[in-house]
PAMAR-904903 format. One line per 10 residues: number of its first residue (from 0); their letters; for each residue x, y, z of N, C-alpha, C. Coordinates in steps of 0.02 Angstrom, whole numbers, plus 50000, padded with zeros to 5 digits. Layout:
% PAMAR-904903
NUM) A) X Y Z X Y Z X Y Z; ...
***
This chain:
% PAMAR-904903
0) MLNAFRPDWM) 48861 50273 49572 48915 50256 49536 48963 50235 49529; 49001 50306 49531 49060 50331 49534 49092 50298 49600; 49052 50309 49654 49073 50286 49729 49112 50207 49720; 49098 50177 49673 49117 50105 49702 49202 50132 49656; 49234 50170 49618 49284 50181 49591 49341 50206 49620; 49329 50235 49690 49344 50282 49740 49389 50231 49756; 49459 50276 49774 49515 50228 49783 49495 50219 49867; 49547 50176 49904 49545 50176 49966 49606 50208 50000; 49565 50289 50007 49615 50325 50030 49658 50326 50099; 49628 50311 50147 49654 50288 50220 49691 50230 50210
10) ILIIFYWVLA) 49681 50175 50172 49725 50126 50173 49804 50149 50124; 49792 50178 50092 49844 50207 50060 49884 50251 50088; 49852 50270 50137 49888 50342 50172 49934 50309 50230; 49894 50258 50286 49922 50227 50303 49982 50163 50301; 49976 50142 50225 50030 50085 50192 50085 50149 50182; 50073 50204 50157 50143 50247 50142 50181 50262 50201; 50154 50292 50253 50161 50321 50302 50195 50266 50365; 50152 50200 50364 50180 50172 50415 50241 50124 50393; 50270 50153 50317 50334 50110 50275 50364 50144 50270; 50358 50227 50259 50410 50263 50242 50434 50287 50329
20) LPHRVSIVHA) 50398 50286 50373 50413 50309 50448 50385 50256 50496; 50401 50194 50502 50379 50127 50542 50397 50143 50638; 50456 50161 50632 50468 50213 50713 50427 50265 50726; 50393 50294 50694 50364 50367 50712 50270 50346 50714; 50261 50313 50649 50178 50304 50627 50173 50232 50641; 50145 50235 50710 50130 50163 50743 50064 50115 50724; 50055 50062 50772 49963 50038 50746 49927 50081 50814; 49956 50111 50837 49906 50147 50886 49884 50208 50835; 49924 50237 50809 49893 50297 50760 49857 50257 50702; 49873 50200 50705 49810 50169 50635 49740 50142 50664
30) FILGVVFDLL) 49768 50134 50745 49676 50120 50752 49662 50177 50786; 49674 50247 50797 49649 50311 50804 49630 50319 50737; 49644 50319 50684 49624 50341 50607 49567 50285 50611; 49579 50255 50612 49512 50181 50616 49478 50199 50655; 49457 50214 50712 49397 50253 50750 49364 50298 50744; 49409 50364 50708 49389 50414 50680 49373 50402 50633; 49385 50365 50579 49353 50335 50524 49271 50318 50524; 49276 50267 50566 49223 50222 50590 49151 50299 50617; 49186 50320 50667 49137 50381 50690 49106 50433 50631; 49156 50460 50579 49151 50491 50502 49110 50453 50475
40) LGSTLGMHAL) 49126 50396 50460 49070 50349 50417 48990 50323 50466; 48994 50318 50519 48953 50309 50548 48937 50229 50549; 48991 50164 50531 48993 50105 50526 48993 50082 50602; 48993 50031 50602 49000 50003 50679 49082 50017 50725; 49070 50035 50749 49149 50058 50780 49195 50006 50803; 49229 50004 50776 49304 49974 50767 49319 49933 50708; 49272 49928 50681 49288 49907 50614 49363 49913 50563; 49333 49998 50556 49394 49998 50513 49472 50008 50569; 49462 50023 50632 49495 50032 50677 49525 49947 50689; 49511 49903 50671 49560 49830 50675 49582 49833 50605
50) LFSFLAYIVI) 49517 49857 50564 49567 49837 50497 49647 49889 50486; 49634 49926 50504 49703 49985 50505 49759 49973 50536; 49732 49951 50613 49781 49925 50643 49811 49853 50608; 49791 49801 50586 49821 49767 50574 49851 49762 50511; 49835 49821 50481 49892 49838 50412 49931 49863 50422; 49933 49890 50469 49992 49953 50518 50058 49905 50533; 50002 49832 50581 50042 49777 50592 50097 49736 50543; 50065 49725 50490 50094 49676 50425 50147 49711 50405; 50149 49789 50402 50184 49855 50373 50235 49858 50405; 50228 49854 50480 50273 49871 50528 50341 49804 50524
60) TNYQLFRYFT) 50309 49758 50527 50333 49678 50547 50387 49651 50484; 50363 49708 50456 50387 49672 50349 50412 49754 50325; 50405 49797 50345 50444 49858 50305 50516 49852 50285; 50565 49846 50308 50646 49795 50295 50615 49770 50210; 50569 49729 50229 50565 49692 50147 50536 49736 50102; 50488 49771 50100 50456 49806 50062 50482 49858 50045; 50526 49893 50100 50564 49946 50064 50610 49925 50008; 50634 49854 49982 50684 49853 49941 50607 49821 49885; 50573 49831 49897 50531 49833 49838 50524 49877 49781; 50499 49852 49702 50498 49917 49659 50446 49925 49656
70) LVQTTLLVGL) 50433 49987 49622 50350 50026 49635 50307 49986 49625; 50326 49941 49557 50283 49883 49527 50258 49846 49590; 50304 49811 49623 50293 49768 49655 50247 49799 49751; 50260 49855 49754 50212 49890 49802 50144 49880 49784; 50128 49918 49712 50078 49926 49692 50054 49859 49687; 50062 49814 49684 50015 49743 49678 50016 49724 49752; 50063 49716 49792 50064 49728 49886 50001 49786 49886; 49993 49826 49882 49942 49874 49903 49882 49854 49865; 49883 49824 49811 49831 49785 49765 49797 49732 49836; 49857 49695 49836 49822 49642 49891 49788 49648 49964
80) YSLLSKLALY) 49819 49715 49974 49787 49727 50054 49736 49758 50032; 49722 49795 50002 49662 49829 49988 49591 49776 49973; 49629 49734 49928 49571 49671 49914 49558 49636 49973; 49613 49618 50013 49599 49597 50080 49555 49621 50124; 49579 49673 50151 49529 49726 50157 49468 49739 50147; 49429 49737 50101 49391 49739 50039 49350 49668 50086; 49380 49619 50088 49335 49560 50098 49341 49555 50171; 49390 49582 50225 49376 49569 50282 49330 49632 50309; 49317 49700 50280 49256 49739 50282 49171 49697 50280; 49163 49664 50209 49129 49628 50197 49099 49581 50237
90) LMASSLQDII) 49141 49555 50276 49135 49481 50327 49112 49504 50371; 49155 49561 50416 49122 49593 50460 49059 49609 50458; 49057 49669 50418 48981 49686 50402 48936 49659 50387; 48941 49587 50353 48893 49547 50342 48879 49508 50394; 48921 49493 50451 48903 49443 50495 48856 49498 50558; 48866 49554 50558 48819 49601 50600 48753 49619 50549; 48738 49611 50477 48668 49616 50467 48684 49602 50381; 48602 49597 50356 48615 49575 50289 48643 49621 50228; 48692 49594 50206 48720 49635 50145 48746 49595 50084; 48715 49635 50026 48718 49586 49958 48791 49621 49919
100) LHQSYFWSVF) 48807 49571 49904 48886 49592 49902 48880 49612 49792; 48874 49681 49801 48858 49698 49718 48941 49681 49704; 48921 49681 49628 48987 49683 49570 49039 49731 49569; 49021 49811 49582 49062 49839 49598 49113 49863 49640; 49086 49807 49696 49109 49809 49779 49182 49823 49754; 49213 49783 49727 49321 49782 49718 49342 49827 49663; 49306 49852 49633 49357 49894 49573 49357 49952 49613; 49359 49979 49668 49404 50009 49722 49480 49994 49738; 49497 49912 49717 49538 49889 49728 49593 49912 49672; 49548 49920 49610 49581 49930 49530 49595 50000 49541
110) TSMLVWPWFF) 49561 50049 49573 49582 50107 49562 49626 50135 49623; 49649 50104 49675 49699 50106 49718 49756 50097 49690; 49765 50029 49650 49818 50030 49631 49853 50050 49561; 49804 50076 49543 49825 50137 49490 49848 50208 49519; 49814 50212 49565 49839 50280 49605 49909 50282 49639; 49897 50205 49670 49982 50213 49712 50042 50242 49703; 50077 50236 49613 50121 50254 49602 50126 50334 49618; 50097 50357 49583 50069 50431 49596 50074 50472 49668; 50029 50434 49706 50019 50437 49769 50097 50445 49829; 50112 50366 49788 50192 50351 49837 50243 50411 49803
120) LFLRFIRRRF) 50265 50438 49717 50288 50480 49730 50267 50552 49767; 50221 50582 49748 50186 50619 49780 50209 50635 49861; 50186 50592 49884 50209 50618 49965 50259 50587 49986; 50317 50539 49930 50370 50552 49958 50425 50625 49948; 50390 50658 49870 50420 50738 49867 50400 50773 49924; 50352 50763 49961 50322 50803 50002 50375 50776 50085; 50399 50721 50092 50415 50706 50155 50483 50737 50141; 50526 50730 50087 50580 50738 50079 50587 50808 50081; 50549 50846 50024 50539 50929 50026 50537 50961 50091; 50507 50936 50161 50494 50971 50212 50531 50930 50267
130) KVV) 50566 50885 50228 50627 50852 50295 50579 50819 50345; 50548 50769 50346 50510 50741 50383 50547 50672 50392; 50575 50657 50464 50618 50590 50463 50578 50579 50535
***
């Protein structure tokens, strides 16, 4: 029951680090994280890798625009990307097997949006404290 409310931590992590360090964290890093995530979850190999690579590509190509967004705007953007990733994962998984879409499937989008401002501020503090550039 509570599993449905778990934020999409990997999407938040990839979104932050690609936005903060687009020249150091790339699509390749997102792809590798996706493959490792697929292996750990036991899901179809490449589903999360494709999704995380696409997210990293979108953020890398638009990072100069996203950096001027307020925290509220980036929260909405994270919510949009989280929603699109949930839809993409559902479409990929449902094309491979019979899956029923539950009402609680999209609750993690809202919890990701609630967590994002504090997550962003915490990671920015860590990045500045340890002088990660």
